[in-house]
FIZA-887391 format. One record per atom (N, C-alpha, C): x, y, z. Coordinates in steps of 0.2 Angstrom, whole numbers, plus 5000, padded with zeros to 4 digits. Layout:
BEGIN
XYZ;...
***
This chain:
BEGIN
500449945000;500050005000;500450065001;501050065004;501450125005;501750144997;502050084994;502250094987;501750114982;501150104982;500650124978;500550194980;500450214986;500250274988;500850324986;501350304988;501950354986;502050354977;501950304975;502050304967;502750294966;503250274971;503950274969;504150214965;503750164964;503850114960;503450094955;503050154953;502450134947;502850134942;503350154940;503750154934;504350124936;504750084930;505450064932;505950114933;506250094939;506750144941;507350094943;507950094939;508450054939;508750064947;508950004949;509149994956;509850044958;509950064963;510550094964;511150054961;511650094958;512050064954;512650044958;512949994957;513649974962;514050014960;514450034966;514950084965;515650054963;515749984966;516349954963;516349944955;515749924953;515649914946;514949924943;514849944937;514149944934;514249874930;513849824933;513649764929;513049744927;512849754922;512149724919;511949654922;511349644925;511149594926;511049544920;510849564914;510849514908;511049564901;511349534897;511449564890;510949604888;510349574889;509649604886;509349654890;509649684896;509449734899;510049774902;510449804895;511049834899;511049894903;510549914905;510449984910;510149954917;510149894918;509849864924;510349824927;510549844933;511249834936;511249774942;511649734942;511849684948;511849734955;511449734959;511449774965;511649734972;512349714972;512549674978;512749734984;512749794983;512849834987;512149834992;511549834989;510949844991;510849784996;511149724993;510949654997;511449675002;512149685002;512549685008;512149725013;511849795011;511649825016;511149805020;510649775017;510149735020;510349685024;510849635022;510949595026;511449615032;511749655032;512049695038;511449705042;510949745041;510449755046;510149715049;510049655045;509549595048;510149555052;510749555051;511249505054;511249555062;511249615061;511349645068;510749635072;510149645070;509549635072;509449555076;509749515071;509549445074;510249415078;510749455077;511349425080;511449355080;511549335074;511749255074;511949245066;512349185065;512549175059;511849165054;512049185047;511449175043;511549115038;511149075036;511149025031;511149065025;511449045019;511349065013;510749095010;510249045011;509549065010;509249125013;509449145019;509249195023;509549245021;510149245019;510549305017;510249345010;510049295006;509749325000;509049345000;508749295004;508049325005;507849385009;508249375015;508249455020;508449505017;508949495012;509349535008;508849585003;508349555002;507849584997;507249595001;507249605007;506649635012;506449705009;505949725010;505749795008;505749845014;505849805020;506049845026;506449815031;507049805029;507349765034;507549775041;507349845042;507549865050;506849855054;506349835051;505749845054;505249775053;505549735048;505249675046;505249615050;504649595054;504749545058;504849475055;505449435058;505749385055;505649325060;505349275057;505349215062;505149155057;505649105056;505549055051;504949015053;504549005047;504048965047;503348995050;503449075051;502849105054;502749165052;503149205051;502949275049;502949285042;502649335040;502549345032;503149405030;503549385026;503949435022;503749475018;503949535018;503749585011;504549595007;504349575002;505049564998;504949604991;505649614989;505749654981;506049614978;505849564974;506249524969;506549574963;506949544961;507449584954;507049584948;506749514948;506449514940;505949454941;505549454935;504949414934;505049374928;504849314927;504949264922;504249234921;503949224915;503249194915;503449154907;503149084909;503049044902;502449054899;502349034892;501749064888;501049044892;501148984893;500448954896;500249004902;500649004907;500349054914;500349114911;500849154907;500949214905;500249244903;499949204899;499249234897;498849264901;498749224907;498249254912;498649304916;499349294917;499749354920;499649424918;499749414912;499649474907;498949504907;498549454907;497749484907;497649514913;497949484918;497749524926;498249584926;498749584922;499149644923;498749714919;498449694914;498149734910;497549754913;497249714918;496749734922;496849784926;497449784929;497749824934;497749904933;497849904925;497849974924;498550024923;498949974925;499650014925;500050014919;500350054917;500650064910;501250024908;501650004914;502249974912;502449934918;502849884917;503049834923;503749864927;503649864933;504149894937;504749864938;504849794936;505449764936;505549724930;506249714928;506349674922;505949614922;505649604916;505149534916;505249514909;505149444908;505149414901;504549364900;504449344894;503849284893;504249244889;504249184890;504549114887;504049074883;504049064876;503649024873;503848954873;503648904877;503848844877;503348784879;502748814880;502348764883;501748734878;501648774872;501148764868;501348724861;501948694862;502248654856;502148584857;501748554854;501648484855;502148434850;502448384855;502848334851;502548284847;502648294840;502248244835;502748214831;503048244827;503448224821;504148244821;504448294825;505148314826;505148394826;505648414828;505848484830;505548534825;505748524819;505548584814;504748584813;504648524811;503848524808;503448534815;503548514821;503248524827;503148604828;503748634827;503848714829;503348744823;503348734818;502948764813;502248764814;502048694815;501348674817;501148724823;501548724828;501348754834;501248834833;501748874828;501648934827;501048944823;500848894819;500148914815;499448904820;499548854824;499048834829;498848894834;499448914837;499548974842;499649034840;499549054833;499749124832;499449174835;498749164836;498349224840;498649224847;498849164851;499149174858;499749214857;500249194852;500949214852;500849284851;500449314846;500349384845;500149424851;499649384854;499349424861;499949444865;500449384866;500949394871;501549434869;501649434863;502149474859;501849544861;501349564857;501049634858;500949664867;500849624870;500749634877;501449654880;501849614877;502649624881;502849684878;502649694872;502949764869;502549824873;502049824874;501649874877;501849884884;501949844887;502149844894;502849844896;503249824892;503949824892;504249754895;503949704892;504149644895;504449604889;505149584889;505549544884;505149484882;505149464876;504649404873;505249374870;505249304872;505649244868;505149204865;505349194858;504749174853;504849094853;504349054851;504248994851;504948964848;505248914850;505748874848;506448904851;506248964856;506848984860;507148934865;506648894867;506848844872;506448844879;506648814883;506248814890;506448854894;505948884897;506048944902;506648944907;506648884910;507148884916;507848874913;507948844907;508648834903;508848904902;508448944898;508549014897;508649064902;508349054908;508549084914;509249064917;509349004916;510048994918;510649024913;510449014907;510949054903;510949124902;510349154904;510449234904;510249264909;509949234913;509549294919;509749274926;509949214927;510049204936;510749214936;510849234942;511549244945;511549234952;512149234955;512349214962;511949294967;511449274970;511149324974;510449344972;510249334966;509649364962;509149344966;508549374967;507949354969;507449364962;507249294960;506749294954;506149254955;505649274953;505149244954;504849224946;504549164945;504349144939;503649104939;503249104935;502549074935;502649014933;502948964935;503148894934;503448874939;503248804942;503348774948;504248764947;504448754942;505248724942;505648794942;505448854943;505848914943;506448894948;506448864952;506948854957;507648824954;507548794947;508048784943;508648834944;508448894944;509048954944;509548944952;509248904955;509648894961;510348864960;510448834953;510948804952;511548854952;511348924950;511848984949;511749014955;511648994962;511549034967;511049084968;510449084965;509949124966;509349104969;508949144973;508249114976;507849134971;507649064967;507149084961;506449034963;505849074964;505349034967;504849034962;504448984960;503848974958;503249004961;502949044956;502349074959;501749064956;501049094957;500549104952;500549164949;500149174943;500249234939;500049294943;499549294949;499449354953;499949384957;500349334960;500949344962;501449384958;501649364952;502049394947;501649474946;501049474946;500849534945;501049594949;500949564956;501149604962;501849634961;502349604958;503049614958;502949654951;502649644946;502749684940;502449744942;501949754946;501649824948;502049854952;502549834955;502949874960;502649864966;502249804970;502049804975;502449744979;502649764985;503149714989;502749644989;503149594988;502849524986;502849484993;502349454995;502249415002;502449355001;502849335006;503149265007;503049235014;502849185016;502949155022;503649145024;503949175029;504649165030;504849085031;505249065025;505448985025;505848965031;505748905032;506148875037;506848845030;507348825034;507848815030;508148745031;508048695027;508248615028;508948615023;509448605027;510148595024;510348525023;510548515016;510748445014;511448465013;511748425018;512648425018;512848365013;513248385008;513548345003;514248325004;514448265005;515148245007;515348195001;515948184999;516248134995;516148164987;516048124982;516148144976;515748104971;515348144967;515048094961;515548054957;515348014954;515847964950;515347914946;515647884942;515347834938;514647844935;514147804936;513547824933;513147854937;513247874943;512947914947;512947994945;512448024945;512448084942;512148134947;512048204946;511648264950;511048234950;510648204945;509848194946;509848144952;510248104954;510248044958;510148084966;510548134966;510448174972;509848194975;509548234969;508748254971;508248184971;508448134968;507948074968;508048044975;508648044978;508748024984;508348054989;508448134989;508148174994;507548164993;507148144987;506248154987;506148084990;506548044990;506347974993;506447985001;506748035003;507048045010;506348095012;506248145009;505748195012;505048195009;504848155004;504348145002;504048204998;503448204994;503148254990;502948324994;502848305001;502848365004;503148385011;503748355010;504248355016;504648425016;504648465010;504948525009;504448575010;503848565011;503348615011;503548685017;503548735013;503648795018;504548795019;504748765016;505648785017;506048785010;506548805012;507048815007;507548765008;507748715003;508248665003;508948705001;509348705006;510048725005;510648675004;510848674999;511448624999;512048645000;512448605004;513148645007;513648595008;514248595009;514648545011;515248535005;515748485006;516248485002;516048454995;515548404995;515248364991;515048414984;514948484986;514548514982;515148544976;515648544976;516148564972;516248494967;515948444967;516048394962;515548394958;514948434958;514548444954;514448504949;514348494943;514348554938;513748604940;513748664937;513348714939;512648694937;512648654929;511948644926;511748574931;512248534934;512048474938;511648514945;511848564948;511548594953;510948624950;510848644945;510148664942;509748604942;509848554940;509548494940;509148474946;509748474951;509448464959;508948514961;509048584959;508748634962;507948624959;508048604952;507348604948;506848554951;507148494953;506648444954;506448444963;506848504966;506548514972;505848524973;505648554966;504748564967;504448514969;504748454968;504348394968;504248384976;504648404980;504548394987;504248444991;503948494986;503548554990;503948604992;504648604991;505048664994;504848734990;505048784994;504948854992;505348854987;505948844987;506448834982;507148794985;507548794982;508348764983;508748804980;509448794983;509948834982;510748804983;511148824979;511848814981;512248864982;512848864986;513248914986;513648934981;513849004981;514249014974;514948994974;515148954969;515848924970;516148924962;516748904961;517048894955;516648854950;516248814951;515948794945;515348844943;515048874947;514648934945;514948984940;515649004943;515949044940;516149034933;516448964932;516548934925;515948944920;515348924924;514748934919;514549004916;514549034921;514449114921;514949144914;515649114916;516149144910;515949114903;515749044903;515549014897;514849044894;514449074897;513849094894;513849184894;514549194893;514649274892;514549324898;514549294904;514449334910;515049334915;515649344912;516149344916;516249404921;515949444918;516049524924;515449494929;514949464927;514549454935;514949414940;515349364937;515649314941;516249354945;516549404941;517049434945;516749484950;516149504950;515749544955;515549504960;515449444958;515149394964;515849374968;516449384964;516949364968;517049404974;517049474974;517049524978;516549524983;515949494982;515549504987;515249414990;515749374989;515649304989;515449284997;515649335001;515549325009;514749315010;514349355004;513649355006;513349315002;513749264997;513349224993;513549144995;513749145001;513849065004;513649085011;513549025015;513249025021;513649045027;513449075032;513949095037;514149035041;514849025043;515048965048;514648965054;514448915055;513948905062;513248925060;513048945055;512348945053;511948875056;511348895058;510948835061;510348825055;510148745054;509748735049;509048705053;508448695052;507948675053;507948595054;508248575049;508348505048;508948485044;509348445045;509948425041;509948355039;509948355032;510148285029;510748275026;511148215028;511848205025;511848155019;512148175014;512148125009;512948115007;513148045006;513948045004;513848024998;514148074992;514048064985;514347994983;514947984987;515447924984;515047854986;514547864990;514147794990;513447794987;513247854984;512647864982;512647834975;511947794973;511947744968;511447784964;511447764956;510947774952;510347754955;509847814954;509147794956;508647804950;508047774952;507447784947;506847784951;506447844950;505947854954;505247844952;504747814954;504147804951;503847734952;503247714950;502847764944;502447804949;501947854944;501447884946;501547934953;502247944955;502448004960;503147994960;503448054961;504248074960;504548054966;504248034971;504548024977;504647944979;504447894975;504547834976;505247814973;505647814977;506347804975;506547724975;506947714970;507347644969;508047644967;508447604970;509047614966;508947574958;509347594954;509147564947;509347494948;509747474952;510047404953;509347354955;508847384959;508347354962;507647354957;507647404952;506947434950;506747364946;507147324943;506847264939;506447224943;506647194949;506347154953;505747184957;505847244958;505247284961;504647284956;504847294951;504347294945;503947234944;504247184944;504147114942;503647104949;503847114954;503547094961;502747134961;502847204958;502147244959;501747234953;501947194948;501547194941;501647254937;502147294938;502247344933;502647324927;502447344921;502747324914;503347334915;503847284913;504647284912;504847314906;504447304901;504747314895;504647394894;505147434891;505047504891;504847524884;504247554883;504047574876;504447644874;504547684879;504747744875;505347764881;505847794879;506347834884;506347904882;506347944886;506348014885;506748064887;507248094885;507848134888;507748214886;507948254890;507848324890;507448344896;506948404893;506548434898;506948484902;506648534906;506948584909;507348554915;507348494917;507748464923;508448434920;508448414914;509048384912;509048394905;509348454902;509548464894;510048504894;510548504898;511048544897;511548514892;512148544891;512648514886;512948454890;513048444896;513348404899;512848324899;512248344900;511748304900;511748254892;511748304889;511748274881;512348234879;512848264882;513548234881;513648164884;513348154890;513448094894;512948054891;512348064888;511948024885;512247994878;512448044874;512848034869;513447984869;513747984874;514347944877;514047874877;513547854881;513147794881;512947774874;512547814870;512347794864;512947774859;513447804861;514047794855;514347724856;514347704862;514647634864;514147574862;513347594861;513047554858;513147544851;513147604848;513347604840;513947564838;514447574843;515047534841;514947454841;514547444843;514447364844;513747354841;513547394836;513047384831;512247384832;512147424839;511447414842;511247484843;510547474842;510147534842;509647524848;509247584850;508747574855;508247534853;508147484859;507547444857;506747484859;506847524862;506247574864;506347624860;505747664859;505747734855;506147774859;506347824856;506847864860;506747944858;506647984862;506548064860;507048104864;507248154860;507748204864;507448284864;507448304869;507248374870;507848414872;508148464867;508548514869;508248574873;508648584878;508448654882;508248714880;508748724875;508648794872;508848784866;508848854862;509048854854;509748844855;510148874861;510848874861;511048804862;510748764867;510848694867;510748654861;510348664858;510148624850;510648644845;510948714845;511448734840;512048704842;512248694848;512848674850;512948604849;512448564852;512448484851;512448474844;512248504840;512148484832;512848504829;513248554832;513848574829;514448514831;514348494838;514848464841;514648384841;514048364836;513948294835;513648244839;513348274845;512948244849;512348224847;512048264844;511348254841;511348204835;511848194832;511948144826;511948084830;512348074835;512448014839;511747984841;511348044844;510748024848;510248004842;510348034836;509848014831;510147944829;510747934827;510947874825;510747804829;510647814835;510547764840;509847754841;509447794836;508747774836;508247844838;508547894840;508147944843;507948004838;507348034841;507048094837;507248144841;507448204838;507548264842;506948304841;506648324847;506048364846;506148434847;505648484847;505748554848;506048574854;506348634854;506548664861;506048694864;505748644868;505148654872;504948594877;504448614880;504348564886;503948504883;503548494879;503448444875;503148394879;503348324880;503048274883;502948284890;503448324894;503548324899;502948364904;502548394900;501948424903;501448404899;501448354896;500848324892;500748334885;501248384883;501148404875;501448344871;501048294870;501448234866;500848204862;500948204856;500448164852;500648084851;500448054857;500847994857;500447944853;500747904849;500547864843;500447774844;501147764849;501347694849;500847644853;500347684857;500047634862;499247674861;498747634864;498147664865;497947684872;497547724873;497347754879;497047694883;497447684889;497047634893;497547574893;498147564889;498547504887;499047524893;499147464897;499647474901;500447474899;500847524901;501547524898;501947554903;502647544901;503147584904;503547634901;503647694903;504047734900;504647764905;505147784903;505647804907;505847874905;505947924908;506148004907;506548034911;506848084909;507348114913;507048184915;506348174916;505948234918;505948234925;505348284928;505448284935;504848264938;504248254934;503648234937;503348184933;502848144937;502648074934;502048054937;501548104937;500948094940;500548054935;500048024937;499647984934;499348034927;499548004921;499248034915;499648104913;500148114916;500448184915;500748184908;501048144907;501448144900;501048134894;500648074895;500248064888;499548054889;499348074895;498548074897;498248004898;498647954898;498547884899;498647864906;498047844910;498147834917;498547774918;498647724912;499047654913;499847664911;499947714910;500647734908;501047734915;501547694915;501947704922;502547744920;502547784921;503247834921;503647834927;504347824925;504847834930;505347874928;505647904933;506147974933;506847964934;507247964930;508047954932;508347994927;509047984927;509448024924;509548024917;509748064912;509648054904;510247984903;510747984906;511147924904;510847864905;510447854911;510147794913;509447784909;509247844907;508647834901;508947794896;509447834893;509847814886;510047724887;510347714893;510547644893;509947594893;509447624898;508747564898;508447574891;508547624886;508147624880;508447574875;509147564877;509547534871;509447464875;509347444881;509247364883;508447364882;508047414883;507347404882;506847374887;507247364893;506947334899;507147364905;506747384911;506847394917;507347344921;507347284920;507847234921;508547244920;508747294917;509447304914;509847344919;510347334922;510747374926;511347384923;511447444920;512047464916;512747464920;512647454928;513347454931;513547374932;513147344930;513347264931;513147204926;512547234921;512447184916;512747194910;512647154905;513047164898;512447154894;512547184888;512247174881;512547134877;512147114872;512347084867;512447114860;513047124857;513247164852;512947134845;512947164839;512647144833;513047084831;513747074833;514147014831;514146954837;513646954841;513546904846;513846904852;514246954852;514746954859;514547004864;514646974869;514447024875;514847084877;514447134879;514947184881;514547224886;514947254891;514647314896;514747384895;514247424896;514247494895;514747514900;515247564898;515547604903;515347664906;515347684911;515047734914;515347804909;514747834908;514847894903;515247954906;515647984901;516048044904;515948084898;515848154900;515848214895;515948284898;516148324894;516248384896;515648424899;515748464905;515148504907;514948564903;515448574900;515348644896;515748624889;515548654883;515848644877;516548674877;517048644873;517748664872;517748734869;517348734863;517248794860;516748844864;516548904861;516048944864;515348914861;514848914866;514248904864;513948924857;513648894853;513348914847;512648944849;512549014848;511949034850;511349014845;511348974840;510848964835;510449024832;509849024831;509449084829;509249124833;509149184831;509049244837;508249234837;508149234844;507449214845;507049264850;507349314851;507249364857;507049424855;506449454858;506149514855;506249564860;506649624859;506649674864;506049714864;505849724870;505349784871;505549854869;505049884865;505249964863;505349994870;505750054870;505850104875;505150134877;504750134872;504150164874;503650134870;503150084873;502650044871;501950084871;501850144873;501250164875;500650164868;501050154862;500750164856;500450094854;500750044857;500649974855;499949954856;499649924851;499149894853;498949824855;498549804859;498549744861;497849714859;497649664855;497149644852;496849584856;496249584858;495949524861;495249524857;495049474854;494449484850;493849454855;493349494855;492849464859;492549404858;492649374852;492349304849;492949254850;493549274852;494049224853;493849164858;493949114856;494149044860;494749034864;495249074863;495749064866;495949114871;495749184870;495849234875;495249264877;495249284883;494649314887;494949374890;494749434890;494749484895;494449464901;494749484907;494549464914;494049524917;493449494920;493049534924;493149524931;493149574935;493349574942;492949524945;493049484950;492649434955;492249474960;491749444962;491249484966;491649494973;491449544976;491749574982;491349534987;491749524993;491349474999;490749525002;490349485003;489649525005;489649545012;490149535016;490149555024;489849495027;489549435025;489249385029;489549325029;489249285033;489549215034;489349165027;489749115026;489549075020;489149025023;488449025022;488048985024;487748925019;487548875021;487348815017;487648805011;488348795010;488648785005;488548715002;488548684997;488448624994;489248604993;489248544993;489948514993;489948484985;490348524981;490548494974;490848424974;491248424977;491648344978;492048344984;492048284986;492448264992;493048224987;493648244988;494148214985;494448154988;494648114985;494948044988;495648054986;496248054991;496748044989;497148094985;497648084981;498248134979;497648174973;497748254975;497548294971;497948344969;498248334964;498748384960;498448434957;498748504955;498448544949;498248514943;498648454942;498548414936;497848394937;497648364942;496948344944;496448394943;496648454946;496148514947;496048544940;496748554937;496648594930;497048554925;496948504922;497248474917;497648514912;498148484910;498648534905;498448484898;498948464894;498848424888;498448464883;497848444881;497348474876;497248544879;497148544885;496848604889;497248674888;497848654887;498348714886;498148764882;497848744878;497548804873;496948854875;496748834880;496348874883;496548924890;497248914890;497548964896;497349024896;497149054891;497049134891;496249144891;495849084891;495149104891;494949074897;494649104902;494549074909;493949034909;493349054905;492749004905;492848954901;493248954895;493348884891;493748834896;494248854898;494648814903;494448784909;493848824911;493448804917;493148744916;493048714910;492748654908;493048594909;493748604912;494048534915;494248544922;493848594926;493948594932;493748524936;494348504940;494248434943;494148384940;494248374934;493948314929;494448264931;495048274935;495448214936;495448194943;495048234948;494848214954;494448154956;494748104962;494248044962;493748064967;493148054965;492548074970;492648014975;492548034981;492547974987;491947944988;491447974984;490647944984;490647884980;490947874973;490947834969;491447794967;492047844969;492647804966;492947814960;492547874956;492547894949;492847964949;493247974943;493448034940;492848064936;492748124938;492348174934;491648144934;491448124940;490748114942;490548124948;490148164949;489848194955;489048204955;488848194962;488048204962;487948284963;487448294958;487148354959;486548364965;486748404970;486348394976;485648434974;485448464969;484948494967;484548454963;484748404959;484448364954;484548284957;484948274961;485048214963;485448174957;485648194952;485848154945;486648164945;487048114944;487848124943;487948144936;488448184937;488748214930;489448234931;489648274925;490348294925;490448354932;491048354934;491148404940;490948474936;491348504931;491148574929;490448584927;490048544924;489448554923;488948554929;489148524934;488748524941;488948594944;489648614944;489848684946;489548744943;489348724936;489048784932;488248784934;488048734936;487348724937;487248764944;487648754948;487548784955;487648854955;488048874951;488248944949;487748974947;487348934942;486848974937;486148974944;486148924948;485648934953;485648974960;486349004959;486549054964;486649024971;487048954970;487148914975;487848914976;488248944982;488948934984;489048854985;489748844984;489948784985;490648774987;490748704990;491448704993;491848634989;492548634989;492748564989;493048534996;493048484997;493548445003;494048404999;494648415003;495248385000;495548345004;496148305003;496448265007;497148305009;497648275009;498448285011;498748325005;499148385006;499548405000;499148424995;498548454996;498048474990;498448524986;498448504979;498648564975;499448554974;499648504975;500448494973;500548484966;501148494965;501348494957;501448574954;501148574948;501348634945;500948704949;501248764946;501048824949;500448854945;500248814941;499648844937;499048874941;498948934941;498448974945;497748964943;497748934936;497048904934;496648864939;497048824943;496748774947;496348814954;496548884954;496248924958;495648974955;495848994949;495349034945;494748994944;494848944942;494248904940;493748894945;493948874951;493448864955;493048924957;493448984957;493149034959;492749064954;492849064948;492449074941;491749044942;491848984944;491248934943;490848934950;490948984954;490748994961;490848964966;491448934967;491748904972;491848954978;491948944984;492048994989;492448964995;492548904995;492948875000;493248804998;493848794999;494248734999;494548715006;494248655009;494448635015;494848565014;495448565017;495948505015;496248475023;496548435022;497048405028;497648455028;497848475021;498448515019;498548545014;498948595012;498848615005;499648625004;499748624996;500448634994;500548714994;501148744994;501248814995;500948854991;501048834984;500948894979;500148884977;499848834979;499148824977;498748864982;498948854989;498648894994;498748974993;499248994992;499349054990;498949084984;498949044978;498449054973;497749064974;497549014979;496749024981;496649084985;497149104989;496949164993;497049224988;497349234983;497549284978;496849294975;496449244973;495849254970;495049244974;495349264980;494749274984;494349214987;494649164987;494449094990;494649094997;494249045001;494549025007;494848965007;495548955007;495848895008;495948875016;495548825018;495448815025;495748735027;496048725033;496248645035;495948635042;495848565041;495548535047;496048555053;495748585059;496048585065;496248515068;495848465066;495948395067;495848355061;496348335057;496348295051;495848245051;495748225056;495148165058;494448185055;494348255056;493748285054;493648275047;494148265043;493948255035;493348195034;493348135040;492948095039;492248115041;492148165044;491448185047;491048225041;491448255036;491048275030;490848235025;490248235023;490048185017;489748225011;489848195005;489648245000;488948254999;488548235004;487848255004;487748305009;488248325013;488048375018;488048445015;487948495020;487948565019;488348595023;488848635021;489348685026;489148755027;489148775033;489148845035;489948865038;490148915035;490848945038;490649005042;490648995048;490449055053;491049095056;491049155058;491549195061;491949235056;491649245050;491949285045;492049365046;491549385050;491449455052;492149475056;492349425061;492849435066;493649395063;493549395056;494149345052;494749385054;495249345057;495949385059;496449335059;497049365058;497649305058;497749275063;497749205063;497749145068;497249135072;496649155070;496049145073;495649085069;495549045072;495148985069;494449005067;494148965062;493548985059;493148915061;492348925063;491948865064;491648855057;491548775057;491148755051;490648705054;490048725053;489448695054;489248645050;489248585051;489148525046;488348515047;488048515041;487248495042;487148435038;486948385042;486748315039;486048305035;485948275030;485348265027;484648245033;484948215039;484548195043;484148235048;484548315047;484448375051;484748385057;485348325058;485748335063;486348375061;486648405066;487148455065;487848445069;488448455067;488948465072;489448525069;489848545073;490448595072;491048565073;491548585068;492148575068;492548645068;493248635070;493548705069;494048695063;494148755060;494648755054;495048805055;495848795052;496148835053;496348875047;496748925046;496948955041;497748985041;498049015036;498549055038;498649115034;498049145034;497949205032;498249275036;498649315032;498849375037;498449425035;498449495038;498049545038;497949565030;498349575026;498349595020;498049535015;498149475018;497849425014;497049425015;496849445021;496249445023;495849495019;496249545018;495949605014;495849585007;496349545004;496149504997;495549474997;495249435002;494749405003;494149445002;494149495007;493649555008;493549585001;494049604998;493949634992;493849594985;493749524986;493549484981;494149454978;494749464977;495349454975;495949514976;496649484975;497149514977;497149574971;496949564966;496849614960;496449664962;495849644964;495349694966;495649744972;495949714976;496349754982;496849804979;497249784975;497749824970;497349884968;496849874965;496449924962;496149974967;495849944972;495649994978;496250034980;496850014980;497350054983;497550094978;497550084973;497650134966;497250194967;496550184968;496150224967;496250274972;496350244979;496550284985;497250334983;497650304981;498350344979;498150394974;497750384970;497550444964;497250484966;
***
């Protein structure tokens, strides 16, 4: 509110320039400078106040406080008001983020921001054909994002540029930066020592509008690495192991901070892989301390000047000696074995040596239909080199992949460089298809032809997430996550029963041979080949730029404000669905074919909760309409309730909303008349997204009370007139037989978030503040 009233951040003002050196944050923004002096000043203020050693996470987070002298700081409890350095958005989430920013009425973004076109390209025939097809199909959306970027000062990475997180690592992340991105795997940038956090579009709008961004003060989980990586063990195995230890919700509310002597045996891109998949354990983000491997990567990507400046401020880019973590995990890299996680959840960890026997015991298909390498998690030059090293050995013995095999370069720079250096040819020769520089099958953008839907099968990937139906929309696909080199080896063997560390293959000459552990350069010996120029600079003055949204468009729809809270308790709400078991944002708002509607709230709302399992009948997308007593699809039932003016609620299980950051999972229930989501627990990003859109995310004070609510009950939330931080709310459950019982519900709203609810959404509240300031 102070920022809006004063107007000091209404327009972009470059940070105070470093006195020691003016170093640009990015080649693409030569007048925006790395501001380590401000970071240092804030750290010193907080250190004096707390009077204790600080973790690296604390240094960077507290170093970006809006008011370091007065901000209340208590890990896991207080809400911090922060000033991130920049915003990044992928094209699927950028549509709604930019639509919200347009609704804000502001003329230009307040911090450097970028849009990356990576989510709307479907894998079908290969890179060039798929890219041409995507440009044709998505022309309206790309034009909207391009022109909106030009009008509001946002850099635009065209389709074919690559995956947002790889581009951030190559051009935008640096030690000590705070970056927020509208994608859950934004923490990838922690591989370069940045605090990079995945958020929903409404959070991004706050930052782009110059409003302090709120984050609950994270706890810090330390992962101490000792020993050294070697052989078939890769950086991916570190996070696969950690996921097995912490599970999909073990990192919720915490930053995972890696430290210890083992860190130096991991390449910069390997550290990024580990941070990237930290999203799978619910972590706010993950980070590594600044070291020589980061300096080497910065130099190779044309940012030696940032590395030199980081050297001067290194004391602030590593943890203090004696700092305390809320939990410590220790992993000896010398003893760590190659892992493979799955199926159906990224935290089900197995050593590769055991997976064949486990699969046979569990009845999982052991024959591998497709192996897929790449994605934002594992598509670096080193990853491609290690995979090519495995493939080259097979080719030398006359073998090709028994499984289908795909390769996704992480960026145009990676694609061009592996083509130049011969890796792409080797991977093609072994039977691979090189896909477009995009997300592709990792997010469900895969026109898969080798099986029929419902056919039980196994795939192995170097991706990060393997929820049911995520990659190919087939609930019977058993997806396993591992490193690119293990994917390559297993694809050559064609079976989960193959352990490359011990087992032999038979060459074309009938002789047996064993694959040697792969070895490859972490960075190219020559400079990176940048490939095609795919970046669009925003003009200095975009005020004359026109952003066209057709009122008849089926892909884009301007937003209407949500209704303001009427000041009354929520009485006699119907239950749309009581969800049984895991309910990710994929279940709440499916991706795949629905991605094309990410800019059209009404159209995409037709996928609301279609993947969630209804506890009443054990089915997906089949719920009882309490007004007609007929069973029907979830979205249709929600629309019927909205038409009849009836408010409704959703009841969920543990870690509700885990997975992708997509705020559509919050926008859709709000759009279709939902008011309350009650669960045993929430995933961090989804809980925040719900608050931003004016919904009430509440948790059972006693998790066993989940069993007291039945799909046929009516619910009333009372006490909203006295809604206050830390004060529980009452829920009155009305059963069909006329009986009632009362349970208590907890919430994590602070004062400003309560104002979001009262205003109808965070965006509505922003507009109220703007009107007051003007």
